[in-house]
N, C-alpha and C positions, 0 to 999 in steps of 0.2 A: 791649755785645755783643748786646743784645736785638734790634738792628736787623740781625743777621746770621743769618737763619733758614734759609738754603739752603747745603747742603754738596754739593760735587762731588768725587768720588774717582775716580782713574784709576790702574789698575795699570800700572806702568812697563815698557815693552818686553815686554809680557805673553807673547806666544807664545815669544819667545826665552828669557825668564826661566824658563818652565816647562821648556823643553828643557834648560837648564842644571841644573835640579833633577834631571832624569832622567839626565843625563850630566855629573857634576861635572868630568870631564876637560876640558870645554869652557870652564870658567871662565877669565877673563882673556884669552880669544882672541876675534878678530873673528868673530862668528857671526851669521848671518841665518837666518830661517825663510822659505822660498820655494821656487819651482820651480828645479831644478838645471840644466835644459836651456837651450838658446839662447832658448827662448820663455818662460822662467821670469821671475817678478817677485818682488821682495823684499816680504815682508809685515811683517816685524818684524826689528829689528837691535839688537844690543847696543851699548853706548856705545863699546866698543873698535872696532867696525866704523864707527860714526858719525864717529870721528876721521878717517877716510879719505874722508868725504863720502858714505858709503853711507846711504841713507834708504829708508823705506817707499815703495813705488810705483816704485822704480827697477828697470830691467831687470837681471836677474841678470848678464848678460854685461857690462854697464857696471860693476856693482858689483865684479865680479872683476877688471876692468882697474884700477879705482881701488884695490883691495886684493887683491894677488895671493895672500895667505895666507888669504883669506876661507874660512870653513867654512859650507857651505850645508846646512841640515837641512830635510827635508820636513815639512809640517805634520802634527800629530796632534790632530785636532779633538776626539776623545773625551777626551783629557787636558785640553784647554783648557776644554771644557764642564764637566768634573768640578771644576776649580779655580774656574770661574765660578760654579757653584752654591754652593760653599763661601764664596766672596767675597760673593755676594749675601746669604747667610745672616748674615754678620757685619754688613752694613749694616742689614739688617732688625732686628737687635738694638737699633739706635738708635731706629728709628721704622718704623711700617708703611707710611709714604708714601715709597716708593722707586721711582724711575723708571730702569730699566736703559737703557743705551745700548750695545748690542752686548754682548760677553762681558766686557769689562774696564773698563767705566765705569758710573757711576750717579750720579744726583742723589738727595738725601734732603732732605725737608722737616722742619726741626727746630722749627717753630713750636709744636708740642705740648709741646716741652721747654723753652720759654722761661723758665718760672718755676721750673724744677727745677735742682738742682745735681747734676752739673757743668753748666757752660754750654756753648754751641756750640763754642768753641775747645778746651775740654778734651775734649769728645766727639770732635772731629776728631782730636786727638792720641791719644786712646785707640783709635780705629779704626785709625789709622796703625800703632800699636804692635801691635795684634792681628793685622793683616795680615802684619806682619813675623814675629811669633812663631808664629802658627798656620799660615800659608800659606808662610812663608819667601820672600815676594815683596816687592819694593819698590813703594811707591805714592806718589802725590802727592795732597794734599787741599787744596781751596780752600773757604773759608768766607766768605760774603758775603750781601748783602741780596737779590740777584737771581741767576738762573741764569747770566746773561751774565758777571757778575763772579766768580761761584764757579768757572766753568770757566776763565776767564782766570787766576784765582788758582792753580788746580791746575797749570796749565801752567807758571807762574812758580815753583812749588814743586819742579819737577823738576831733576835735575842738568843742567849745561850743558857742551857740548863746545867748547873753544877751542884756540888755538894752543899753550897750555901744558898741555893735557890735559883731564881731566874734573874739573869743579868741582862738588862735591855741592850739592844744593839743600836748602832748609829742610825739605822733606817736607810741612809743613803751613803754610799761609799764610792769615792773616785779611786780607781786603781792606777796609781802613778807609776812611772817607769821604775822607781826605786822599789815599790811594792811588788811589781811584777818580778823583778830579779830576786827578791826575797822569797816569794812563793815558789819560784822555779827551783830554789835550793832546798826548801823545807817541806813542801807538800807531799803527801803520800800519793801513790799512783791512783788510788781510788778517787781522788779529787778530779781527775781528768774526765772529760766528756766521753761517755761510752764505756768506761771501765766499771763494770759491775763485779759482783763477787766471783763469778766464773773466770772472767778475764784477769782479775787481780790474783786469783790462785795460780793461773798459768804463768803470770809474770813473777809471782813469788817463787815458783820452782826454778826460775833463772836467777834468783837473788835480787830481783828488781822490786824494791819496796817504796822507793821515792822517785819523784819525777826526775831528779838529777841523775839517777841510775840509768835512765834511758839514753842519755847523751853519750855518744861515742860507741854505742853497742852495734855490733855487726847487724845490718838490716836483715840479712838472711836468717840469722839466729832468731831474731824477733818474729820474722814472718813465719817461721816454722811453727811458732806457738800460737799466733793470733791471726795469721793470714796476711798477705801482702798489703791489702788496703788498710787494714787496721794498723799494721806496723808503720806504714808511711805516715798515717795520721798521728800516731803517738809520738813518733820521732819529731814531727813538726811541732807538736804541742810542747815537747821537752825543750825545744829551742825558742819557745815563746811565739811561735808562728801559728796563725789560724786564718787561712785565706777565705773562709766561708763568708758569703754575703748574707745580709738580712733579706729574706725572701718574702715579699708582701703577698697578701691574699692567699695564703696557703689554704687549700680547700680540703675538707675532710674527704678521705678516700672511701669511707663506708659509714653506715649507720647500723647499729645493732642493739640487741637486747639479749641478755642471758640470765639464767636463774640457777642458783645452786639450791637444790631442794632440801628442806629440813629432813624429809624422809625420802629415800631414793625411790624413783619410779621403777615399777616392775614390768609394766605392760606397754605395748605400742599404743593402745587406746588412751592411756593416761598422757603419754607424750604428745599424741595428736591433739588432745584437748589443750595442753599447754601451748602448742604451736598457734592455736587460734588467738590466744591472748598476746603472744609474742608478735604475731603478724599485725595485730591492731596497733601495738605500741610502735613498731618500726614504720608502718605506713603513715601513721600520724606524724612521726618525726620527719619523714621524707617530705610530706606536704608542707609542714611548717617551714622547711628550708627551701621550698620551691624547686626540688630536684626529683628526678626519677632514677631508678636503679636498673642496671642491665645484668647484674649478677646476683644470684641468691645462694646463700651458703647456710647449711645446717651443721652445727657442731654438737657432738655428744661426748660427754666425759663419764666414764664408768666409775664404779666404786674403787677400783684399783688405780685410779688416776690416769689411766690411758685414755687418749682422746682420738676420736675419728671425726672427719668432716666430709661433707659432700657438697658440691657446687654445681650450678647450672648457669650458663650464660644465655641471655635472651636476646632476640633480635628486635626487641621493642622495649621501651622504657616503662617501668611499673612503679606505682605508688599506691596501689589499691590493696587493702588488707585481704580481701577474698582471693585476689590473684596471687599474692605472696603465699597465702596459706596453701593454695593448690600445689604450687611448685615445692614448697617446703615439705608438705606431707609426702609427696612422691619421693623426694630426696631421703626423707626419714625411712621410707619403706625399704631402701637399699642398705640401711645400716643394720648390721647384725645386733640382736639383743641377747648376747651370750651371758650378760650379767646385768645387775641393777644399774640404773643411770642416776648419777648425782647432779649433773649439770646439763642443761639444754640451752643452746644459743641459736639465734637466727640473725643473720647479717645480710644487709643489702649493700652491694658495692658497685663499682664502675658508675659513679654518680655523674649525672649531667643535668643542666638546667631544664626545668620542666617546660618552660616556654620554648616552643619550636621542636620539642622532642618528638620522635616518631612514635605515635600511638596507633596501633592497628585496631580499627573498628571490627565489630564482630561479623560483619557481612561476609559470607563465603568462607568462614573459618571451618576447617575440617578438624574435628576433635579426635578423630580416629587416626592417630599418627603412627600406630603400630605398637608402641610400648607405653607403659604407665606414665613415664616422665614426659614423653611427647604429648600424650593426651592431656596431662596436667598443664603443660605449657600452653596448649591451645585454649584450655578452659581459662587459664590465667589471662590470656590475651583478650578473651571475651569479657571477663570481669572488668579489665582495665578500660575497654572501650565503652561498654554498656553503662557503667556506673559513674562515669566522670561527672556528670551533672549532679547526681545524687551526693557524691562525695563532697563536692564544692558547697552544696547547700547545707549539708550536715556540719561541715567545718565552720561555715559562717555563723550558724546558729550557736554552735558551741563556743565560738570566740566571743559572741555577744552575751550569752546567757549562762556560760559555764559548761564544763565538760560532761556533766550529768544531765543537762537539759534535754538531750535527745539521744536515743540509742536504738539499736535494732531489737527485735524480739528476743534474741539470745542474750541481750544485756539486761533484760528485765528481771528484777528480784522483788520480793515482798518489800514494799515501801518505796519503790522507784527504780531508777536506772543504776546499775552497778558502776561504782567509781572506776574509771579506766586505770589500768596499771601505769605506774610511772616508769619511763625508760631509765634503766640503771638503778632502780630501787633495790634490787636484790643482787647487784653486781658484787657486793662484798659478802655474800652469803645470806641465808634466810634470816628474817627478823626474829623469828621465834621457833620453838621446837615443833609446833604443830604443823601438819602437812596441809593446812587449809589453803584454798586458792584465793 
């Protein structure tokens, strides 16, 4: 087992499994997390739903036709992030060299544990058990000599859905040299890292349907279809080679929030109002992570599915909702509204730690920079400098007493402060058909 230093762990049906923990009455029923409207998409499905052919990425409308008793639950990203932090902490107990992949997956480099007892397989089994005991979630763990085979191993360790129902998986799988050789002869090309439907179709036109078909192929022929970088990577995988290292502390490149509307927006005023809520969600996420952004991007998708984006790079770090809104609205003003808009997104990128970041105070700022975007950037800089103390005070009160304990005048509704939108809540489409905010 000394030649199996890489571990890959994947939380099974993660979003759906968390929802079942929060609502045990859903257990045993076909449940998906996703958008509930005609524009919704399935993000996660229980195995009871998968028996009907329901899968991630499927339109919710199609999933409902396949499974009339389907239960659709909207996403709750705050809960998923909470469980993800606890999950990552368990993996870090094994080794400090952990590479997260989204909220529910991670690689771990066990080379530092090679000469210690227990060995890699025992460590994997221990992690699998702790996830079950402490998080009450199911997981699949692959142990192998490379990242490629570790990820393939975790996939094979999951339960399987077949004509006779759900067959439990082993939970933990060691990919031995014998198993590696077997997979390299039998696996389809889609099993390889980075081969999605489009790449698989290109390979299929060359008659390449199995991993074994890639061996001995002229590299130039393969490169003509998928590019030289991908061609070299696929050829290496076909030989069972994967030189990639586990990269610790992979930092998110951006924080964002987008919304697919139940009813498409027709006017710039509607979209401007939506940006206000988007900016609040993104700014809160930035501050919770202790980072500031130097790039602001607005994404608009029209009813015909074409997408346009506008970005602005700032010479100061920003984590203020008012400042983000200023820049975002100026970017939106440059986007043509030739047709109705079905999706609006706001993203903050080029993230850096908040501590020590350059934050320009408002003294001497000239708001008249000549054009609308320049003026908006200057106003954003003012917001960032002037409101720092207020932001920190509001954040502390909300941490102690809840997110609706305090808000601005614009947040007030009959009965109290409006509940802030959750980041990612509508990432899979709107929850319902109504256009309500």
